[in-house]
VEXGU-213414 format. One record per residue (C-alpha): x, y, z. Coordinates in pm, whole numbers, plus 32768, in hexadecimal, padded with zeros to 4 digits. Layout:
XYZ ...
END
This chain:
199B31EC744D 18F33098746C 1898306075DA 190B2F017650 18172E1976F4 18A32E5D784B 18512FD07815 16F5306877E3 16C231BC7744 15E332857834 15EC33E5779B 169834B87698 1667362C76BB 16F837737638 1757387C773E 177B39DE76C1 18253B03777D 17333BC87858 17773D0C77A2 17583D2D762E 18773DB9755B 189F3E3A7400 19773D7A7307 1ADF3DB2735C 1C333D0E7321 1D683CD073FD 1EAC3CA57334 1FAA3B987397 20F33C137419 223D3B96738C 22543A9E74B2 20FD3A17746A 215F39BB7301 223138857344 20FB37F173F9 1FF13860730F 1F1B375C7260 1E87360C72CA 1F5935EA7401 1E7C35A97533 1EBB358276AC 1DD1349D7770 1DB934A978E1 1CD3340079E0 1C6A34597B41 1BE433337C14 1B0F33897D44 1A6032BF7E55 18E632D97E0E 180A31E67ED0 16C4322A7E17 1603318B7D04 15F732187BA0 149632B37BBC 150C33717CF9 162F33F37C27 154634687B08 144E350C7BF2 152335C07CE6 169835CF7C74 167E35F77AFC 15B437337AFD 16B337DC7BD3 17CD37607AFC 172137F379CB 16CB39447A6C 182339717AF9 18BE390779AA 17FB3A0D78F5 185E3B1A79EA 19CE3AB279CC 19C83AB0784D 19623C1A7855 1AC63C6A78D7 1B6F3B5D7800 1AAB3B9876C7 1BB93B1675CE 1B8839BA765D 1A2E39B075CD 1AAB3A0C747A 1B6C3966735E 1CCD395F72DF 1CD339BD7171 1E00395C70A9 1DDF39F76F49 1EC239AF6E25 200A3A796DFB 20583B8C6E1D 1F593BCE6F25 1FA83B8D7097 1ED23AA97173 1DEB3B567271 1CD13B107363 1B843B8272F7 1A563BCC73E0 18ED3BFD736F 17A43C34741B 17513AC373E8 18853A30749C 184D390F7585 191038027644 189236927627 185B35F2777D 181934817768 179E33B0788A 17E332407898 1788312B7989 1893302079B3 18A02ECB7A57 1A1C2EC77A58 1AE92E9B7B8E 1B012FFC7C25 1BFA2F8E7D2F 1CE82EFC7C36 1CCB301C7B41 1CFF31227C51 1E2B306C7CED 1F9E30637C9A 1F822EEF7C2B 1FAA2E967ABA 1E692EB37A00 1DFC2E8D789A 1E3E2FC077C8 1D092F7276FB 1C332F8F783B 1CD330EB787C 1CA7314F7710 1B273128772B 1B1732167851 1B983343778E 1AC63400768D 1B0033E77514 1ADE35347458 19BC34F47362 1A0335707205 1B5635DE7275 1BFD35B6712E 1B06363E702E 1B7E371B6F08 1AD438386E5F 1AC6389E6CEF 1BF339866D17 1CC438666DAA 1CB638E96F0A 1CCC37E9701C 1BE43821713E 1C3B378972A0 1B5D37BC73C4 1C28383D74ED 1B8E376E7605 1A9936587668 1A3035CE77BE 19AA34907840 1926341F798F 1924329F79CC 1852322A7AEF 18B330E57B9E 176D30B27C61 179730BD7DDF 191030BC7DB7 19A031E57D08 19AD32F27BF7 1AA933487AE7 1AAD349E7A51 1B89349A790F 1BFC35AA782C 1C87359C76CB 1D2636E5764C 1DF5375A752E 1F653780758A 1F6938D874E7 1ECF3933763E 1FE1390F7745 1FB138137861 1FD639297959 1EAD39D778B9 1DDF389A78CA 1E3538627A36 1DD439C67A82 1C83397F79CE 1C3F383C7A91 1C8C38E07BDA 1BBA3A0D7B95 1A9139217B23 1AB838477C4F 1AC039797D43 197F3A087CA8 18DE38AF7CAA 193938737E12 189039BD7E7D 1756397B7DAE 17A43A8B7CB8 17D43BB97D9E 19493BBD7DEC 1A203C607CEC 1B3F3CB07DCE 1C473BE57D14 1BEE3C7F7BC7 1BE33DD77C5E 1D413DB27CE8 1DD53D177BAA 1D073D4C7A70 1D943CBC792D 1E6E3DA17858 1E253D9C76DF 1F123EB0767E 1FFF3E2E7575 20DB3F677586 21723EFB76CE 22393DE87611 235B3E6A753D 242C3DBB7430 25703E7B7416 261C3D507364 25263D2E724D 24B63BCA72A5 23553C057223 23BE3BEF70C2 24863AAA70FE 236B3A0771C4 22633A7C70C4 232839DB6FA0 234838977069 21DE38A570BB 217D38BE6F4B 225937946F01 21C036CB7012 205B37306FA6 2086367B6E58 209E352F6F17 1F54355C6FDE 1E5C34C16EE2 1F0B33726EF7 1F1033807073 1DA933E870C3 1C8C32FE70E9 1C5232A87253 1D0531F97366 1E1031047324 1D8D2F9A734C 1E852ED6741B 1DB12D9A7422 1EDB2CCC73A7 1FA82D2774D3 1F4D2D4C7646 1FD32E7C7706 1FBB2EBD7876 1FEC2FFE7937 208D2FF47A8E 210030FB7B83 223630F67C4E 225731E47D75 23B332737DCF 23AA32EF7F35 247E34067FB5 25733315805A 2599325B7F09 25E833987E44 26DA340E7F57 278632BF7F4E 27A532D77DCF 284334327DF7 293E33C27EF7 299932957E16 29C733717CE1 2A9C346B7DA2 2B7433527E37 2BB832CE7CDF 2C0D341C7C40 2CFD34717D5C 2DA533247D2E 2DE2336E7BB8 2E3334E07C06 2D3E35417AFE 2C4C36327BA9 2CAA36E07CEA 2B5A378D7D25 2A4A37577C32 294838727C39 281637C27BB6 281736617C51 26A8366E7CB2 25B335527CF4 253335737B97 269235377B0E 26E233FE7BD8 258033697BAE 258233957A32 26EA33067A21 269231DE7AF7 255431867A1E 260E31C278DB 274030ED7937 26572FDC79C2 25822FC5788D 26AC2FBD7798 275B2EB27872 261D2DDF7872 25D42E0776FC 273E2DC67689 27A82CC0778C 27BB2BB37683 286D2C85757C 29E22C347575 2A142CBE7417 2B1E2DD4740B 2A5B2E7372EE 29232E8D73CE 29F72F1274F4 2A6A3047742D 290830B373D1 287E31E67473 277531FD757B 26B133487596 260133E076B7 25243516768B 246E35EF7782 23CF37457777 240A38577875 235A399778CD 244B3AB57865 237C3BE178C6 247B3C3779D9 259B3C2178E9 252E3D0C77D8 25B43E4B7874 245D3EFF7881 232B3EB47951 22253DC178E2 20DD3D9B79B4 20B33C557A5A 1F5B3C3079CF 1FC43C83785E 1EDF3BB6777D 1FD43B057699 21133A357690 22513AB67732 2308396D76FF 245F392A7681 24C737D17614 25F7372E76B5 26A635F07632 27A034FC76C2 285933FF75E6 292932D87659 29AA319675A5 290A305B7623 2A492FD176AC 2A6831027792 290B30B87813 29292F40782F 2A602F3B790E 2A682F487A8C 2A9D30C77A6F 296A30F67995 28A331B37A92 29C632A17ADA 2A0732D97967 288F3324792F 288734167A4D 29B534C179C5 2926350E786D 27CC356878F3 2865364B79F4 293436F678DD 2802371C7805 274B37D6792D 287C38B07965 2896390D77F7 2720395A77F1 27453A547914 28603AFC785C 27BF3B0C76FF 26543A8276F8 26513A767573 279939C8753D 2793390A73F0 2621395F73D2 263B39557252 269337DD726B 2580377F735D 24A036E8724D 25C9363971A9 2628358D72F5 24B6353B732E 2497348B71DB 25E133D5720E 25693349735E 243832B172C8 24F032267198 25DE316C7280 24C7310B7372 25A43132749E 252132667557 248532AA76A7 23A833E876CC 233F348A780D 21D1350B782B 213935C0794A 21EA36737A62 21DA36687BE9 21CA37E27BD9 206537D67B54 1FE5375E7CB3 1EC936947C0C 1E6735F87D53 1DD837487DCA 1CAC37247CD6 1B8D36F47DCD 1A2E37057D39 199436D37E96 19CB35607EA3 1B1E358D7F53 1C7F357B7EBA 1CAD34877D96 1D0D33287E01 1DD1330A7CBC 1E2E33E37B8F 1E8E332A7A53 1F0D339378FC 1EBD32B277D8 1FE932BC76EE 20B231D87601 219C30D07678 22D331A07623 227232A87729 228C32C778A1 219D33AA795B 220334717A92 212C35017BAA 214B35557D19 210A342C7E05 1FBC342A7EAE 2022333D7FC0 218733B08011 21E3351B8046 22FF35837F6D 22E6343F7E99 22AD34117D26 21C233337C66 2254329C7B23 215832017A33 21DC31097931 212C30537818 21C32EFD77C0 216F2DCC76F4 210D2C9F77B6 22592BE077F9 22E82AF978ED 24102B6479BF 24ED2A687A77 263D2A807B26 276F2A0E7A70 27FC294E7B9B 291328B57ACB 29BE29FC7A7E 29492AD77B97 28E52AE87D00 27A22A677D98 26632B2B7D72 26322C427E78 25042CA27F48 24762E0B7F5F 25242E5A80A2 266D2DCF8011 26282E9A7EDA 26232FDE7FA3 275D2F798060 280F2F327F19 27B7308C7E98 284431357FCB 2986306D7FC8 29CA306E7E51 29BF2EF57E1C 28C12EF17CFE 29372E077BF5 283B2CFE7C7C 271F2DDD7C1D 27522DB07AAF 27AC2C497A7C 265F2C0179D7 25FD2B527898 24D12B8077AF 24092A4A774D 22DE2A79766A 219E29D676EF 20FC28C9761E 1F97293975E1 1E9328437648 1D262858767F 1CCA28C277E1 1C61279E78BB 1AF1276A78D5 1A81272D7A38 195E26327A5F 1882261A7B8B 181924C07BFA 16A524877C00 163725177D41 1580244B7E3E 141E24DD7E28 130923E37E30 124824BA7D31 135125A17C8A 12B726FD7C4A 132B27AF7B07 135728F97BBA 1447285A7CAF 14FB27A27B9C 152728D77AD9 15AA29967C07 16AF288C7C4E 172D28987AE9 174C2A127AE7 18162A0F7C2C 18D628C87BED 1A20298E7C21 19ED29917D9B 19E1280B7DA3 1B3E27E57D05 1C5727757DE3 1D46289E7E21 1EAE28637DB9 1F4B29A77E22 1F632A8E7F4F 1E242B647F8E 1E382CD17F18 1E8C2DEB8009 1D632E2E80F0 1CEF2F71819F 1D872EE982EE 1EF12E8D8314 1F122D8A8428 20342D8C851F 207D2CA48634 20FC2D83874C 21A52CCF8878 21E72D4789D5 23362DFE89E0 23CD2D118AE1 23742BD88A28 24842AF58990 24602A3B8842 236929168851 23FE27D387D7 2332269B881E 23C0254C87B5 22EC249286B6 21E723918729 2216222186E1 211F21A285E1 20D12047854D 21981FDA8421 20631FCA8341 203421458373 2196219F82F6 2134218E8182 2000225B81BD 20C0236D8271 21D32374816A 20C4238D8058 201024AF8100 2155256B813B 21BE253D7FD0 206825BD7F57 208526F58037 21E027397FB9 217E27147E4D 205C28067E83 214129077F25 207328FC8066 21A728A68137 231F28BA8102 2451281981A6 24AB28D182E7 25D728F283C4 251A29B184D1 256329618642 23E5292B866A 235727DC8639 220327368685 21A925C38655 20A42539855F 1FAE24278584 1EA3238C84A1 1D2E239384ED 1C2E22C58429 1B25238A837C 19B92334835B 19F322BB81F3 1B0521CC825E 1C2722A781DE 1D38233382C2 1D5C249A8336 1EB42509839E 1EB225E284D2 1FBF26B38578 1FBF26BA86F2 1FF128278741 1F97281588B6 20F32870892C 210729938836 1FA72A058899 20122A118A0D 21102B2F89C1 203B2BDD88C0 1FA22D338901 1E312D0188BC 1D782DD687C3 1C452DC286E7 1BF42DD78573 1A832DDB852D 19E62D338405 19952E3A82F6 19522D6C81C6 17F12CF7821E 17A02DFB831E 168E2E9B824E 15D52D52823C 15F72CDC83A8 14A72CA48459 13FF2D018315 14282BDE8234 156A2B3082B3 161E2AC483E2 17942A668404 1853298A84EB 19C4298E8495 19C42905832D 185828848333 176129658283 15ED292082B1 150629D781B4 139629D2820F 12682A588148 10E92A408148 10C229E77FD4 119A294A7ECB 119D2A897DF6 120F2B547F28 13122A497F73 13A72A6B7E19 13CD2BDE7E52 14712BAE7FA3 155D2AA17F1A 15CA2B927DFF 16182CA97EFE 16F22BB77FBD 17982B2C7E8D 17EA2C887E09 187E2CF27F61 19572BAF7F60 19C62BF27DF7 1A1E2D577E37 1AEB2CF67F6F 1B852BD27EAF 1B0D2AC47FA1 1AC429607F2E 19C9284F7F8A 19FD26DB7F86 18E226627EB7 18BB25067F44 187F259C809D 176926828024 15F72647800A 14FE27327F65 138827717F76 134C267B808D 121E26678173 12EF25C58282 146425EA82CD 1559256483C0 1601268B8468 16EF26868595 167025428616 1501259285E4 13F8254E84E9 134A26998484 1202268383BC 10BB2733839C 1045267184CB 115726FF85AA 12A32684863F 12EF252286AC 142C245D870C 14E923B285FB 1481224185F6 15E921C185DD 163622728720 150921D387CF 15752082874F 16D520BE87E0 163A210C893C 156D1FC68935 16A11EFC88D7 177A1F9989E2 17FF1E8C8ACE 17E61EA68C45 18F51F988CB7 1A101EF48D86 1AD820388DC1 1AAD21AA8DF0 1B2B21F68C92 1A2D210C8BF1 191821AC8CC3 198323088C59 1975229D8AF2 180E22218B17 179A23598BDB 184B24388AD6 1788239B89B9 163523A38A6C 167924F78B00 16942581899E 152425288972 14A525828AD3 13CD26978A46 12EF258589B1 12BF24C68B04 11D925468C16 127E252B8D6F 13C424BD8CDD 148E25378E0B 13A924718EFA 13C4232E8E2A 153F234F8E07 157E23B88F6D 15E922638FEF 16E7224C8ED3 177323AC8EF9 17C0236E906F 18A922539000 198B23518F5B 19FF23D590A6 1B5A23769128 1B6C220E9197 19EF21EB917C 19D520F99052 19221FC390C8 18231F2B8FDB 16ED1EA19084 15801E5D9046 15241FCD9064 162C202E8F67 15BB1F228E70 14461F918E97 14A520F18E46 157F20808D1E 14601FBB8C91 136720D48CD6 143E21D28C1E 145420EE8AF2 12E320B88AF4 129A22328B0D 1381226B89EA 12B8217E890D 117E223E8967 120D2396891A 10FD246B8879 1126254C874D 115F26AD87C5 10A327C48717 116128EC8687 11132A27874E 10172B1086AA 10472C67873F 0EF52CD986CA 0E512BEC87B4 0E572BFD8937 0F322B1E8A0A 0ECF2A4A8B37 0FD329EF8C36 0F6628B48CF7 103628968E33 105827898F40 11492745905E 118226109127 125225D29259 139925AC9193 136C2649903A 12A027328F57 120026E88E11 116E27E38D25 10DA27DB8BC0 10A329028ACD 0F5E28C98A0F 0EBB296288DF 0D5E28EB886F 0D7B27C2895C 0EC2275188AA 100F27508961 1116283E88D9 122D27D789CC 126627328B23 134227A28C44 139D26EF8D87 149C271F8E92 14F1266C8FDE 14D927409115 1614277A91EC 161A272B9363 1591288193C9 145C287092EC 14262706933D 13E8276194AB 132F28A49459 11B628C49466 10D128579346 107829CC930F 11EA2A2892E1 1232290991EB 10F9294C911C 11482ACC9111 12B92A7E90C0 1244299B8FA4 117D2AB38F06 12932BBB8F24 139A2AC78E9B 12C42A608D77 126B2BCB8D16 13E02C208D18 14362AE68C54 133B2B228B46 136A2C918B37 13982C8C89C5 123E2C068991 11862CD28A9F 121D2E288AA7 11472F378A23 0FFF2E738A0A 0EE62DF48ADF 0EEA2C8D8B5D 0E342BAD8C52 0ED02AF38D6E 0E2C29AD8DE0 0E6F29258F3D 0DB9283F9021 0E3328D99167 0D1729A29211 0DF32A9F92C8 0E982B04917E 0D442B2F90E0 0CDF2C1C91F8 0E162CE591CB 0D5D2E029122 0C7E2E359256 0D952E5E9358 0DBC2FDA9378 0E5330C9927D 0F24304F9153 107F30E29134 10EF31148FC8 124D316D8F4E 126C32BB8EA8 12B8320A8D54 118331348D60 10E731388C01 0F7D31278C99 0F8C32768D4E 0F0333368C1D 0DEB323A8C04 0D9632638D77 0D8C33D48D58 0CA933C08C2D 0BC132D98CE4 0BB033A98E25 0B7934F68D6C 0AFA34EB8C08 09F933D18C21 088734008C81 08EA33778DDA 0A0134768DF4 092B35938D84 0A4736748D27 0A7636E78E88 0B7C37DB8EFA 0CD537A08F7C 0C7F377E90ED 0B5C369190BF 0C0535B48FC0 0D3935A590A4 0C63354291CD 0BB83428910E 0D0433A49087 0DB133A291D7 0CA832C09266 0D1831A59180 0E80320090F7 0FBC32AE9152 10F032FC9087 12013405908A 11843561902B 101D34EC900D 0F9336539046 107636ED8F47 100D35E58E3F 0E9B36218E90 0EC0379A8E72 0F7737728D25 0E7536878C9C 0D4837558D08 0DE438998C78 0E0E37E68B2A 0CAB376F8B2A 0BEB38388A20 0A8837E18AA4 0ADD384D8C05 0B8539928B97 0A5039E88ABE 093F398E8BBB 09D039C88D1A 091D3ABE8DFB 09DB3BF28E67 0A123C4B8FDE 0A203DB18F93 08FF3EAC8FA8 08873EF28E45 08EC40468DC2 07E8415F8D8A 07D842A48CCB 08B443CD8D2E 07F044D58DFF 0855464C8DF6 089F46EE8F43 079747F28FB7 080D49548F89 08774A0490C7 07B64B38913A 08AD4BD39231 0A144BE1928B 0ABA4AD89365 09844A0A9376 09EA48FD927A 0B5C489F9254 0C33479091A7 0D8647149233 0EA4462291DD 101545EF9225 115246489161 125F454D91C1 13CD44FE918B 143D466E91A0 15A146D3920E 15B446CD9390 159A4818943C 15B5481E95BC 154946AC95AE 141A46DD94DA 13EC463A937F 12714645934D 11874770930F 101047599364 0F564825925E 0DF948AC92B9 0D46497791AB 0BFA4A2C91CA 0B1E49C090A2 0A6E4B199099 0B814C1990B5 0CA14B2A9058 0D574BA2918A 0E6B4AB69213 0EEC4A529362 103D498D936E 10B848C09498 11FD47FB94C0 12174692952B 132A45949562 135D446E9483 12B24377956E 1171442195D8 103C439E9684 0EC643F19674 0EEB44A597C0 0FF84595974A 0F2F45E29608 0DEE462296D6 0EAC470897C7 0F4847CD96A9 0DF247EA95FB 0D57487F972F 0E6F49899756 0E6B49E895E4 0CF749E795A0 0C0049C396B8 0CB64AC8979C 0C964BCA9684 0B564B6E95C4 0A8F4A9496A6 09FB49429657 09C248E494EE 089948669428 095647659346 0AB746D9930D 0B18464091C0 0C48454891C1 0CD744149116 0C5543349231 0DB642FF92B7 0DBA421993EB 0E27435094B7 0CDC43FF9459 0C0C42D094AA 0C7E42A4960D 0BAC42E69746 0C3E44439775 0B5844BD9655 
END
């Protein structure tokens, strides 16, 4: 297979079963014979996989190969070949010691989101994602055809997704293939250690379980030999459909849709008294009937010839018959258990308004007949099959929702989409991934144009109306469509205008050419996003209906033109909603008009929510910043800038967002952004705004003054003491206070002058220390944030009445606290210097102990300075705490000191012990007489006896004689001494030595 330019071959390997086998053969059963030969099924599994190709090859691919090898040990026929010898020999599957399965790895630049969606996509694109069986149709000297059973392909869409595709011979049943894929994915997901699924349901290769009481094998074998004679003319590779374009699309039938179709069919049958209670009116029947009738009506809409109307239309599907054979067949039987079912109708019976009902009737009957006799008319299957293709009016069903293909999880999660690549005369069926109980129907069609025949039928219907029509039975409008062939023209070439670079760089030029698609003007609605937006209103709100604004006559044409353009693009549609908001035109920077809708009244009754920007989140604060629809990309070098631009372009292309080229600039050393000029020097006001301030006339009303202060206030961070300069003007904004005088004029002129002298602000560098220079006057504060003697930003604020009458110390301290809170984003988590000219503030550090909040980030530094430095000397807890408390205090200071000292390695290794050093054990001297040397101790916690729970035990060390005495639970040294005299001294006199455990009782003054 030639790999197209959009795809790159990464690796092609052969994977063998983990365990070797001797040469063996597996014969085909009589149900495999109709499907033997070059008949292949191709299925694709799409997964989200947000990693580059090299990550897949290094981490994922080895696990896929290892688990595949382990799985093939249980499904060994899949690694073999189908051999079809010449008559009279039957075909069989042969396995040898050298069997392998080809696994191809491709990297693709195709649109993963489109290919893995339900939207129409090119069949050629899908075709390149499935493997081609190399040397599939070779012949041997004895005229034996050899067909590989299976091939696999993994296609990586870097940083987007992964497609795992399988091509297998139809002589192997789809249920067997599904069993293999689930087993492989289960073993891969566990890393090659979990064989639970295979242990529970191993494949069954016993051909004896399938019986042929009607002798169909001889009939099918004869038909197989007849078909075999035509293979040489058919073999030779994939069909090239380059002369025609085909698209594959998926239609999802939800549970409500199929239930509506059932009710509709039942209603029509009961009307005609045809069927009282059909037994097999399943969602499969009504879905197939609906699609079959729709396709025939669409294809034959323009045919009015009676001769054409009496031609027959065929519908064929396969059904699993293992439950209908009268004897048990294992669910994991490795082979086909399919019976073929046909439904035939004349075109006129499908074209009429009752076409769906007629189609459902014959399909339901075919299902019922199959359940009674699975092999009804089996000897005519091939004859009907050939007749269908000769007439060219057949629809075949492939796949089944019972295969549960969406349960194939390799460890990347469930598939986002499972596709079957099949000819245009087929429809594929699978369970719905998005809607429980639904069906996915895949159709391949030629590119055609459909339009409503409004002269002979009703108006086109929307999707909600479509579902309503299905439920109510009024469906004739669904099929009033005509086919118009598209005139083939060359695709339009989009040319970019010469971009406005003073010295165009080839790398930038090449990048813009490669991503020119994102600069085209969108003409359709955007695709479905990850977030569905809803405007939720307060329950008690009534419909918002605001009357239109009056606008000048010269704007009428512009509004009508923009509305017409939006209607043509499908971005808006005529509405009869009770909600209405007015529009107005606002002039853009380039002189054109922007139509805006005033939604303030609607916003007032809207429940607020938030939807965070996800498209460029990975790049924020790294190489890009975003403000609404303005994206600023910044880089240190031109080569790095090209890389950053490509990342942004790729994200926009993947999300199907567009840029307006004439509003973009690239590779600039200076840009205008949000009213500022940003360059390598720093940030400065936009000159046009400064010019507007200088030309501002003297205000004659509060509104005009508010406009001037609003414009200058936007740039107040460039002006030192802005609040103090503008204070005479801001006081005029109070109620009934506007009176322009000489003081006001002087402030007005001073503010203009300050704006013309605005410095260039440096961009903050967080690897350098900050300096906060503060000052407070009688009426206002002024502060500047400085780095390397260059201002970063200014801040000023007028004091209120309380601070105006407060002491200078309070005003200066308030300035410092307010400033640190204001510039928290710059100062938090780093050291900085505060400059002030107020002496009392400078002496603040000498006025007693400093209180610190528990969360102060400097506490660890202070503990380190007071303990682990040469000055601290690694002192103990008490001394370190004493020294700290002389200067600082905070909550749980002692506990923090103890924790820090206990974790100090130096202190723990070198501290001096307060305990007496231990010595060598000394043996006791041997006693020389009885009751001269004794030992004694207590036995406690005994059961109470007459109030006593303790026994005093006294033992003579020479004779081992014992005296016992009883004591209460709470005894004293006095009671013990008294008991000792009664037990020992009165009988043996005074002793020479007593050995004890130095209990406090024995160390008291009584001894």
